[in-house]
N, CA, C and O atoms as a DFTB+ gen file, in Angstrom:
516 C
 N C O
     1  1     -11.855     276.991     286.281
     2  2     -12.686     275.811     286.760
     3  2     -12.152     275.122     287.954
     4  3     -11.025     274.646     288.098
     5  1     -13.256     275.146     288.886
     6  2     -12.716     274.709     290.407
     7  2     -12.064     273.170     290.334
     8  3     -11.169     272.742     291.063
     9  1     -12.636     272.569     289.436
    10  2     -12.515     270.803     289.343
    11  2     -10.923     270.792     289.026
    12  3     -10.326     269.791     289.422
    13  1     -10.132     271.831     288.329
    14  2      -8.696     271.888     288.114
    15  2      -8.060     271.548     289.319
    16  3      -7.286     270.591     289.342
    17  1      -8.299     272.237     290.355
    18  2      -7.617     272.137     291.707
    19  2      -7.310     270.639     291.952
    20  3      -6.151     270.229     291.888
    21  1      -8.307     269.862     292.219
    22  2      -8.793     268.402     292.618
    23  2      -7.920     267.613     291.710
    24  3      -7.203     266.661     292.018
    25  1      -8.129     268.278     290.278
    26  2      -7.219     267.543     289.022
    27  2      -5.558     267.571     289.446
    28  3      -4.845     266.568     289.404
    29  1      -5.122     268.848     289.839
    30  2      -3.953     269.038     289.928
    31  2      -3.483     267.907     291.135
    32  3      -2.637     267.040     290.912
    33  1      -4.156     268.065     292.403
    34  2      -3.782     267.261     293.381
    35  2      -3.778     265.776     293.032
    36  3      -2.925     265.110     293.617
    37  1      -4.529     265.186     292.239
    38  2      -4.491     263.997     291.624
    39  2      -3.286     263.542     291.001
    40  3      -2.736     262.448     291.129
    41  1      -2.925     264.603     290.257
    42  2      -1.752     264.273     289.179
    43  2      -0.720     264.339     290.086
    44  3       0.022     263.373     289.906
    45  1      -0.277     265.167     291.129
    46  2       0.600     265.310     292.287
    47  2       0.646     263.606     292.905
    48  3       1.578     262.802     292.904
    49  1      -0.338     263.519     293.253
    50  2      -0.420     262.026     294.028
    51  2       0.144     260.806     293.302
    52  3       0.833     259.907     293.783
    53  1      -0.356     260.981     291.840
    54  2       0.267     260.172     290.883
    55  2       1.497     260.191     290.586
    56  3       2.073     259.107     290.501
    57  1       2.158     261.300     290.372
    58  2       3.547     261.468     290.279
    59  2       4.405     260.893     291.732
    60  3       5.445     260.236     291.754
    61  1       3.809     261.250     292.582
    62  2       4.288     261.103     294.231
    63  2       4.490     259.404     293.984
    64  3       5.609     258.915     294.146
    65  1       3.477     258.662     293.635
    66  2       3.426     257.341     293.502
    67  2       4.636     256.624     292.573
    68  3       5.417     255.724     292.880
    69  1       4.469     257.451     291.188
    70  2       5.468     257.171     290.603
    71  2       6.906     257.115     290.928
    72  3       7.713     256.240     290.615
    73  1       7.112     258.305     291.678
    74  2       8.462     258.341     292.172
    75  2       8.889     257.169     293.132
    76  3      10.036     256.740     293.260
    77  1       7.866     256.769     293.723
    78  2       8.152     255.614     294.755
    79  2       8.424     254.485     294.130
    80  3       9.284     253.701     294.533
    81  1       7.627     254.280     292.962
    82  2       7.858     252.999     291.776
    83  2       9.540     253.037     291.508
    84  3      10.277     252.071     291.703
    85  1       9.862     254.017     291.146
    86  2      11.468     254.456     290.510
    87  2      11.990     254.114     291.661
    88  3      12.675     253.122     291.414
    89  1      12.068     254.381     292.859
    90  2      12.700     254.361     293.904
    91  2      13.199     252.739     294.348
    92  3      14.260     252.337     294.827
    93  1      12.103     252.115     294.012
    94  2      12.207     250.534     294.207
    95  2      13.151     250.043     293.275
    96  3      14.070     249.292     293.601
    97  1      12.889     250.563     291.790
    98  2      14.003     249.910     291.067
    99  2      15.463     250.303     291.377
   100  3      16.433     249.570     291.184
   101  1      15.495     251.431     291.834
   102  2      16.681     251.991     292.150
   103  2      17.176     251.031     293.182
   104  3      18.223     250.413     292.991
   105  1      16.396     250.867     294.375
   106  2      16.846     250.005     295.609
   107  2      17.039     248.588     295.262
   108  3      17.786     247.924     295.980
   109  1      16.440     248.023     294.217
   110  2      16.567     246.858     293.463
   111  2      18.024     246.793     292.912
   112  3      18.635     245.729     293.014
   113  1      18.591     247.844     292.352
   114  2      19.736     247.732     291.723
   115  2      20.805     247.699     292.646
   116  3      21.804     246.981     292.680
   117  1      20.422     248.589     293.373
   118  2      21.537     249.063     294.424
   119  2      21.817     247.797     295.324
   120  3      23.005     247.491     295.430
   121  1      20.870     247.000     296.002
   122  2      21.080     245.862     296.762
   123  2      20.949     244.404     295.998
   124  3      20.975     243.294     296.531
   125  1      20.826     244.666     294.841
   126  2      20.863     243.532     294.045
   127  2      19.782     242.304     294.318
   128  3      20.033     241.124     294.561
   129  1      18.564     242.932     294.204
   130  2      17.308     242.198     294.528
   131  2      16.589     242.122     293.378
   132  3      15.914     243.051     292.934
   133  1      16.714     240.996     292.854
   134  2      16.225     240.482     291.614
   135  2      14.748     240.368     291.526
   136  3      14.189     239.834     292.484
   137  1      14.021     240.787     290.526
   138  2      12.559     240.310     290.454
   139  2      12.484     239.040     290.481
   140  3      13.469     238.455     290.029
   141  1      11.342     238.196     290.995
   142  2      10.239     238.775     291.642
   143  2      10.417     239.011     292.976
   144  3       9.511     239.392     293.717
   145  1      11.498     238.812     293.302
   146  2      11.916     238.866     295.116
   147  2      11.204     240.247     295.425
   148  3      11.049     241.179     294.635
   149  1      10.776     240.166     296.841
   150  2      10.483     241.143     297.844
   151  2      11.132     241.301     298.835
   152  3      11.017     242.296     299.551
   153  1      11.877     240.408     299.039
   154  2      12.836     240.173     300.425
   155  2      14.301     240.426     299.941
   156  3      14.853     239.855     299.000
   157  1      14.885     241.489     300.843
   158  2      16.275     241.771     300.869
   159  2      16.609     242.491     301.949
   160  3      15.924     242.376     302.965
   161  1      17.661     243.313     301.919
   162  2      18.252     244.016     302.708
   163  2      17.040     244.982     303.316
   164  3      16.142     245.367     302.568
   165  1      17.076     245.346     304.716
   166  2      16.258     246.055     305.178
   167  2      15.861     247.488     304.582
   168  3      14.767     248.053     304.571
   169  1      17.030     247.866     304.122
   170  2      16.628     249.345     303.189
   171  2      16.181     249.132     302.052
   172  3      15.666     250.079     301.457
   173  1      16.242     247.949     301.482
   174  2      15.373     247.714     300.290
   175  2      14.090     247.314     300.675
   176  3      13.226     247.686     299.881
   177  1      13.748     246.778     301.483
   178  2      12.225     246.623     302.139
   179  2      11.576     247.592     302.745
   180  3      10.347     247.608     302.792
   181  1      12.385     248.579     303.317
   182  2      11.606     249.974     303.436
   183  2      11.112     250.714     302.366
   184  3      10.011     251.265     302.370
   185  1      11.951     250.735     301.404
   186  2      11.577     251.581     300.098
   187  2      10.398     250.818     299.619
   188  3       9.395     251.469     299.326
   189  1      10.380     249.459     299.492
   190  2       9.233     248.617     298.763
   191  2       7.867     248.878     299.588
   192  3       6.724     248.950     299.136
   193  1       8.329     249.005     300.984
   194  2       6.857     249.148     301.788
   195  2       6.233     250.781     301.572
   196  3       5.030     251.031     301.652
   197  1       7.226     251.752     301.304
   198  2       6.769     253.079     300.970
   199  2       5.871     252.684     299.679
   200  3       4.643     252.697     299.769
   201  1       6.429     252.386     298.657
   202  2       5.568     252.340     297.580
   203  2       4.296     251.453     297.556
   204  3       3.308     251.806     296.913
   205  1       4.335     250.104     298.382
   206  2       3.201     249.379     298.462
   207  2       2.277     250.105     299.181
   208  3       1.093     250.060     298.848
   209  1       2.676     250.830     300.205
   210  2       1.811     251.710     301.244
   211  2       1.153     252.634     300.517
   212  3      -0.053     252.857     300.629
   213  1       2.059     253.311     299.602
   214  2       1.387     254.562     298.965
   215  2       0.354     254.198     298.021
   216  3      -0.584     254.978     297.857
   217  1       0.416     253.006     297.318
   218  2      -0.493     252.442     296.362
   219  2      -1.972     252.080     297.356
   220  3      -3.150     252.318     297.091
   221  1      -1.425     251.493     298.437
   222  2      -2.855     251.208     299.213
   223  2      -3.500     252.210     299.845
   224  3      -4.631     252.029     300.297
   225  1      -2.962     253.198     299.936
   226  2      -3.533     254.814     300.561
   227  2      -3.979     255.447     299.092
   228  3      -4.748     256.390     299.277
   229  1      -3.819     255.295     298.228
   230  2      -4.476     255.854     296.980
   231  2      -5.800     255.271     296.671
   232  3      -6.692     255.893     296.094
   233  1      -5.895     253.931     297.120
   234  2      -6.947     253.221     296.887
   235  2      -8.152     253.875     297.589
   236  3      -9.235     253.850     297.005
   237  1      -8.036     254.517     298.923
   238  2      -8.937     255.214     299.712
   239  2      -8.827     256.953     299.340
   240  3      -9.814     257.682     299.236
   241  1      -7.479     257.371     299.186
   242  2      -7.508     258.735     298.964
   243  2      -8.300     259.494     297.861
   244  3      -9.027     260.482     297.967
   245  1      -7.908     258.656     296.624
   246  2      -8.453     259.074     295.202
   247  2     -10.088     259.369     295.043
   248  3     -10.605     260.324     294.462
   249  1     -10.598     258.518     295.573
   250  2     -12.307     257.956     295.587
   251  2     -12.871     259.313     296.481
   252  3     -13.786     260.053     296.118
   253  1     -12.118     259.429     297.677
   254  2     -12.449     260.278     298.821
   255  2     -12.245     261.884     298.277
   256  3     -13.076     262.768     298.486
   257  1     -11.200     262.040     297.672
   258  2     -11.059     263.493     297.098
   259  2     -12.042     263.816     296.141
   260  3     -12.800     264.778     296.260
   261  1     -12.041     262.895     295.033
   262  2     -13.198     263.333     294.055
   263  2     -14.401     263.340     294.456
   264  3     -15.139     264.132     293.870
   265  1     -15.034     262.451     295.610
   266  2     -16.495     262.828     295.947
   267  2     -16.363     263.841     296.881
   268  3     -17.354     264.571     296.849
   269  1     -15.556     264.173     297.684
   270  2     -15.519     265.552     298.513
   271  2     -15.250     266.851     297.441
   272  3     -15.598     268.004     297.698
   273  1     -14.643     266.484     296.340
   274  2     -14.826     267.609     295.399
   275  2     -15.831     268.042     294.847
   276  3     -16.128     269.235     294.799
   277  1     -16.618     266.911     294.256
   278  2     -17.735     266.816     293.459
   279  2     -18.961     267.183     294.231
   280  3     -19.814     267.898     293.705
   281  1     -19.114     266.679     295.600
   282  2     -20.388     267.082     296.345
   283  2     -20.041     267.908     297.648
   284  3     -20.986     268.003     298.432
   285  1     -19.153     268.372     297.933
   286  2     -18.754     269.455     298.946
   287  2     -18.135     270.560     298.525
   288  3     -18.773     271.593     298.323
   289  1     -16.652     270.470     298.318
   290  2     -15.982     271.738     297.849
   291  2     -14.782     271.465     296.992
   292  3     -13.887     270.816     297.533
   293  1     -14.629     271.794     295.921
   294  2     -13.496     271.291     295.202
   295  2     -12.320     271.906     295.534
   296  3     -11.256     271.325     295.323
   297  1     -12.361     273.155     296.093
   298  2     -11.055     273.992     296.502
   299  2     -10.589     273.515     297.667
   300  3      -9.401     273.203     297.735
   301  1     -11.448     273.374     298.800
   302  2     -11.102     272.692     299.887
   303  2     -10.538     271.142     299.897
   304  3      -9.676     270.723     300.669
   305  1     -11.290     270.290     298.754
   306  2     -10.927     268.810     298.497
   307  2      -9.471     269.151     298.132
   308  3      -8.558     268.564     298.713
   309  1      -9.241     270.008     297.263
   310  2      -7.869     270.108     296.691
   311  2      -6.631     270.505     297.550
   312  3      -5.479     270.099     297.399
   313  1      -7.158     271.490     298.598
   314  2      -6.207     271.856     299.553
   315  2      -5.893     270.789     300.430
   316  3      -4.764     270.811     300.919
   317  1      -6.815     269.663     300.796
   318  2      -6.625     268.731     301.566
   319  2      -5.858     267.486     300.756
   320  3      -5.270     266.615     301.396
   321  1      -5.901     267.475     299.572
   322  2      -5.202     266.673     298.646
   323  2      -3.751     266.990     298.633
   324  3      -2.885     266.130     298.797
   325  1      -3.485     268.388     298.412
   326  2      -2.205     268.886     298.728
   327  2      -1.502     268.295     300.088
   328  3      -0.468     267.628     300.076
   329  1      -2.050     268.562     300.961
   330  2      -1.642     268.046     302.224
   331  2      -1.286     266.781     302.357
   332  3      -0.318     266.369     302.995
   333  1      -2.335     265.937     301.551
   334  2      -2.003     264.235     301.522
   335  2      -0.576     263.997     300.691
   336  3       0.333     263.263     301.080
   337  1      -0.579     264.692     299.597
   338  2       0.761     264.616     299.101
   339  2       1.938     264.920     299.863
   340  3       2.858     264.108     299.959
   341  1       1.954     266.048     300.408
   342  2       2.963     266.246     301.170
   343  2       3.402     265.213     302.675
   344  3       4.455     264.937     303.250
   345  1       2.105     264.911     302.848
   346  2       2.333     263.883     304.122
   347  2       3.066     262.735     303.349
   348  3       4.137     262.352     303.820
   349  1       2.610     262.174     302.253
   350  2       3.310     260.772     301.778
   351  2       4.674     261.033     301.477
   352  3       5.524     260.182     301.738
   353  1       4.977     262.127     300.951
   354  2       6.170     262.409     300.723
   355  2       7.218     262.541     302.163
   356  3       8.308     261.980     302.273
   357  1       6.728     263.212     302.944
   358  2       7.210     262.966     304.441
   359  2       7.326     261.637     304.772
   360  3       8.424     261.249     305.170
   361  1       6.185     260.668     304.667
   362  2       6.310     259.237     305.014
   363  2       7.473     258.626     304.124
   364  3       8.317     257.923     304.680
   365  1       7.541     258.857     302.832
   366  2       8.373     258.164     302.121
   367  2       9.937     258.412     302.728
   368  3      10.777     257.537     302.939
   369  1      10.048     259.619     302.906
   370  2      11.703     260.273     303.310
   371  2      11.692     259.660     304.737
   372  3      12.632     258.916     305.016
   373  1      10.907     259.848     305.503
   374  2      10.986     259.107     306.893
   375  2      11.265     258.011     307.009
   376  3      12.131     257.704     307.828
   377  1      10.538     256.903     306.121
   378  2      10.490     255.387     306.297
   379  2      11.869     255.180     305.506
   380  3      12.619     254.330     305.984
   381  1      12.274     255.823     304.409
   382  2      13.377     255.314     303.753
   383  2      14.730     255.540     304.928
   384  3      15.802     254.943     304.824
   385  1      14.482     256.274     305.746
   386  2      15.659     256.545     306.709
   387  2      15.840     255.758     307.683
   388  3      16.970     255.361     307.969
   389  1      14.532     255.328     308.497
   390  2      14.173     254.585     309.511
   391  2      12.760     254.249     309.827
   392  3      11.919     255.147     309.778
   393  1      12.429     253.049     310.145
   394  2      11.416     252.942     310.459
   395  2      10.411     253.566     311.376
   396  3       9.189     253.540     311.234
   397  1      11.170     254.192     312.441
   398  2      10.330     255.055     313.405
   399  2       9.815     256.566     312.832
   400  3       9.027     257.354     313.354
   401  1      10.553     256.663     311.574
   402  2      10.225     257.999     311.186
   403  2       9.164     258.441     310.099
   404  3       8.984     259.481     309.465
   405  1       8.538     257.211     310.153
   406  2       7.470     257.160     309.233
   407  2       6.130     257.545     309.656
   408  3       5.222     257.715     308.843
   409  1       5.975     257.699     311.059
   410  2       4.682     257.773     311.488
   411  2       3.977     259.155     311.432
   412  3       2.755     259.192     311.292
   413  1       4.596     260.118     311.521
   414  2       4.041     261.528     311.182
   415  2       3.449     261.693     309.753
   416  3       2.355     262.249     309.649
   417  1       4.000     261.314     308.811
   418  2       3.644     261.245     307.383
   419  2       2.342     260.482     307.272
   420  3       1.293     260.913     306.793
   421  1       2.596     259.118     307.858
   422  2       1.468     258.145     307.734
   423  2       0.334     259.004     308.374
   424  3      -0.567     259.406     307.637
   425  1       0.326     259.238     309.397
   426  2      -0.859     259.773     310.327
   427  2      -1.470     260.782     309.598
   428  3      -2.676     260.671     309.378
   429  1      -0.805     261.837     309.142
   430  2      -1.200     263.157     308.442
   431  2      -1.892     262.554     307.265
   432  3      -2.978     263.011     306.908
   433  1      -1.325     261.543     306.632
   434  2      -1.826     261.221     305.292
   435  2      -3.380     260.705     305.446
   436  3      -4.329     261.083     304.759
   437  1      -3.406     259.746     306.521
   438  2      -4.518     258.939     306.863
   439  2      -5.653     259.974     307.126
   440  3      -6.637     260.038     306.389
   441  1      -5.488     260.721     308.128
   442  2      -6.282     261.427     308.591
   443  2      -6.743     262.576     307.546
   444  3      -7.928     262.884     307.668
   445  1      -6.207     263.089     306.797
   446  2      -6.522     263.783     305.446
   447  2      -7.582     262.914     304.549
   448  3      -8.473     263.366     303.830
   449  1      -7.249     261.574     304.781
   450  2      -8.104     261.090     303.630
   451  2      -9.403     260.627     304.435
   452  3     -10.467     260.421     303.850
   453  1      -9.264     260.488     305.701
   454  2     -10.656     260.552     306.612
   455  2     -11.567     261.684     306.467
   456  3     -12.782     261.615     306.285
   457  1     -10.711     262.928     306.585
   458  2     -11.547     264.105     306.315
   459  2     -12.157     264.032     305.104
   460  3     -13.381     263.902     305.089
   461  1     -11.486     264.095     303.980
   462  2     -11.935     263.971     302.660
   463  2     -13.371     262.960     302.448
   464  3     -14.313     263.263     301.717
   465  1     -13.268     261.658     303.307
   466  2     -14.460     260.683     303.200
   467  2     -15.574     261.421     303.923
   468  3     -16.715     261.408     303.460
   469  1     -15.218     262.188     305.259
   470  2     -16.563     262.818     305.835
   471  2     -16.957     263.775     305.187
   472  3     -18.179     263.927     305.194
   473  1     -16.230     264.653     304.489
   474  2     -16.768     265.765     303.935
   475  2     -17.733     265.359     302.604
   476  3     -18.849     265.811     302.346
   477  1     -16.911     264.315     301.808
   478  2     -17.885     263.437     300.622
   479  2     -19.273     262.984     301.242
   480  3     -20.343     263.234     300.687
   481  1     -19.169     262.328     302.386
   482  2     -20.454     261.710     302.750
   483  2     -21.301     262.960     303.266
   484  3     -22.497     262.903     302.984
   485  1     -20.890     264.034     303.948
   486  2     -21.753     264.903     304.410
   487  2     -22.541     265.575     302.954
   488  3     -23.768     265.651     302.884
   489  1     -21.622     266.034     301.840
   490  2     -21.954     266.461     300.851
   491  2     -23.201     265.489     300.139
   492  3     -24.199     266.008     299.638
   493  1     -23.012     264.231     300.172
   494  2     -24.030     263.222     299.537
   495  2     -25.057     263.480     300.380
   496  3     -25.975     264.113     299.859
   497  1     -25.200     263.172     301.588
   498  2     -26.142     263.083     302.523
   499  2     -26.930     264.440     302.211
   500  3     -28.127     264.306     301.959
   501  1     -26.473     265.542     302.201
   502  2     -26.958     266.984     302.167
   503  2     -27.912     267.126     300.876
   504  3     -28.862     267.905     300.802
   505  1     -27.511     266.283     299.931
   506  2     -28.191     266.207     298.516
   507  2     -29.279     265.319     298.722
   508  3     -30.313     265.661     298.148
   509  1     -29.331     264.189     299.438
   510  2     -30.276     263.174     299.599
   511  2     -31.291     263.663     300.750
   512  3     -32.353     263.044     300.827
   513  1     -31.080     264.620     301.565
   514  2     -32.094     264.809     302.541
   515  2     -32.769     266.464     302.332
   516  3     -33.670     266.861     303.071
């Protein structure tokens, strides 16, 4: 079944988000930042931003992925989904090291989501006309 591929991309995206959440917990303990505080040493704040930005991007990525899979091409959507996951991992690693290293992963991930949205839009419009 072709939809198993975007489902796998979805699961990997959710695991990626889960790992970023666990990293925030580790950073809280390492830097002694007690909940509900969201401010602390820069190293903690970078890890927190990775988690929050990944959540923000999931809101755009997941509907775009599934609409592209359903209305355009599930295998292409899944391939782009795998690229998005890789980009988010690169973003997380880069941003955790230094603010300046976050850009490549962010740009690739956002571009991938925009392409998925465009494919979904094309697929829906093709069905309507």
